[in-house]
C-alpha positions, 0 to 999 in steps of 0.5 A: 523375251517377255516385253515386261522383262525388256522394259524392266531391263530398259529402266535399270539400264536407264537409271544406271547410265543416268546415275553414271552421268550425274556422278561424272558431271558432279565430279567435273563441277567439283573439280572445276569449282576446286581449281577456281578456288585454288586460282582465286586464292593464288591470285589474291596471295600474289596481289597482297605480295605485290602490294607489299613489295611496292610498299617496300620499294617506296620505303627504300626510295625514302630511305635512300633519299632522306636518311643523310638529310635527317642524319646531318640535320639532327647532329653536328659538333660545336663548330657547326660541322655536321657528323653522322649520328652513328660516328658521334655516338661511337665517338662518345662511346669510344671515349668513355670505353677507353677512359674506363679501360685505360684510366689508372685505378686501383683495380680493373673493374669488369662490371663497369666495363660491361655497363659501359658497353650496354649503355653504348648499344642502348644509346645507338638503338635509341638513335636508330629508332628515332631516325627510322621513326622520322623516315616513316613520318616523312613517308607518311607526310609526303608519299601522297604527294608523289604521282602515282605513275612514279610510285607504281609505274606499269613496267614495275607493276607488271614485273612484280605481278609476274614474279609473284603470280609465278611464285604462286603457280600462276602462269596465265597471261594477265592485264591490269589497270590502276584506278581510283576508288571512284572507278577513274582509270589512272592507266591500263594495260592493253587488252584490259576490259573493265567489264565482261571478265572476272576482275581481282582487285586490292588497294595499292598502298593500303598503309599510307594512301588508300586512294588507289586500286590495283585491278587484274584480269586473266582473259584465258582463265576459263581455258586454263582451269578447264585444261586441268580437267580435260581428261574427264571429257573423253569419259563423259563422251564415251558415256554418252556414246554408250547411252546412245548405243543403248538407246539404239539397241533397245529400239532394235530390240523392240522392233525385232520383237514387234517384227517377230509378232508380225511374223508369227501372225504371218505364219498363222495367216499363211497357214490358214490361207493354205489349209483352205484350198488344200482341204478343198482340193483334197476333198474333191480328190476324194469325191473323184475316187467315188465311182458314182461321182464319175457317172454324173458329167455335171458332178464331175464338171463341178468338181473339176471347176472346184479344183481349178479355182482352188489351185489358182487360189493356192498358186496366187497365195504362193506368189504373194509369199514369194513377194517377200523375197523381192523386198531386198533384191527386186532392183536387180531382177526387174525388167524396165520398159515403157508402158501405158498406165491407162491401158494397164489400169483398163485391163485390171479394172475389167478383171475386177468389175465381174467380182465387184458387180457380184457384190452389187457394186461398181467401179468408176474409171476416169483416165484423164491422163493425156501423157500416161507412159511411165518407165517401169516393170510391167509385171510388178506395175500391174501387181501394184495396181491389182493389190490396191483394188483387191484390198479395196474389195477385201476391206468393204463394209458389211452389208454395203455395195462396194463403189470403187473409183480409179482415176489418172491425171497429169500433175506438175507437167512431168508426173502422172497421179493414180488415184484408187478410192473405195467406200469401205471400213477406212484406216484409223489414224494410228494404223496410217503410219504403219500401213506400209510395214511389212507384215502389218495388217489393220486389225478388224477384231478377228485375225482371220475375217480378212484373208492376207499375209500383211505383204500387199501394201508393203510390196506396193510401197517398195515397187513405187519407190523402185520406180521413182515415185511416191505413194500416200494414203488418205482415209476417213475411218468408217467411210473411205480410203484413198491411195495416191501414187505419183510416178514420173512420166516418159518425156522423149525416148528412154536412154538405157 
């Protein structure tokens, strides 16, 4: 799959997920906003109903206590005895009604009787209205003189509020307070917080006395509102999970594509590395078939040396390819033993010294570690140092003599540090992060100008990690590179 197509699919999927998350979050916000509005409307309705109920209760209080007093003070008979007004009216009405009904007349007058009944009802209505007006005037005159605790005690307010809120579908726990308009607290229930929570306020007696305010708070309001939209939370979480999986999948796709490209480079390099010695051996074999070549001992010796050198080269390349299969199961096939780092390094340096001196260079050895025994696989540890020195020679600068340095020293009391430094082409900063990746090769402008498969440093990193150590690389591009290995040293005997 082309990289451009992968990027296109990635962009489309990213836009799709972003749109889906946007719509889900917007939908969630709209539902929460709608629930808050519904909650607010229900609370405001309940508060108004509570205030109306308190006013009706106060009116009933005055009616029960003042009606009889007003009644007896307004109407009394000639002897000074007081009678209820409605009895006086009924007495007069009854007398007039009976006089009309039973007075002997020339004939029965239905229309007169009807007018008499209308007059009676009208007088009764006018009286009752006057009585109620007196009660209302008395309430307006005297209600403000009653203590607010008597007019609206906390038990009554709580009971009425609970009923009105429940009738409007609000069953959330609440706290409340009674304050003046100047925010002076008359009383408040336990748990009431005057700041920090959203507060719903309404005048307590708006028609007779507007000095007091009823304030209500709902400590668990947010929990109540979000509980109604909790079914959306799992869908949002699933969408986020899909987004994470998508990002991970895309990263895997790009890694696999990069790995495929590196494998392609590996195959190209492997083909080139194998073709050269095979072609040389094949040519030497053809020369051996020529009888004239067999007559010259010098030529025969030369051909034999070529075949031997190219066979070694081919065998070495095969061994490097086999290192690829060690990455996953190397830990189970290693033979750990205690070895002397200084001794192994000294032997490897002697092997490379002739090659470096042929190029006009030299290798400096500084084995300063006093305790140089480590617990490793000897063969693989030897390959680690060999690969680092081999790379130092491969990546030398043109027309420059190679100067290598290998050193050891003890650090931190229980570790040995191994440094391999060269004066080669160096490593760019962008390559340092991937220098230990499998199949990765630092580009030098020509794919085949430096022979190899991109396995050497990956193998080195893998083995050093298995040995319980670490490796880092420092470089100044165009000047030098230095690989630094740290391994735990053996202190005392090794217990298998």
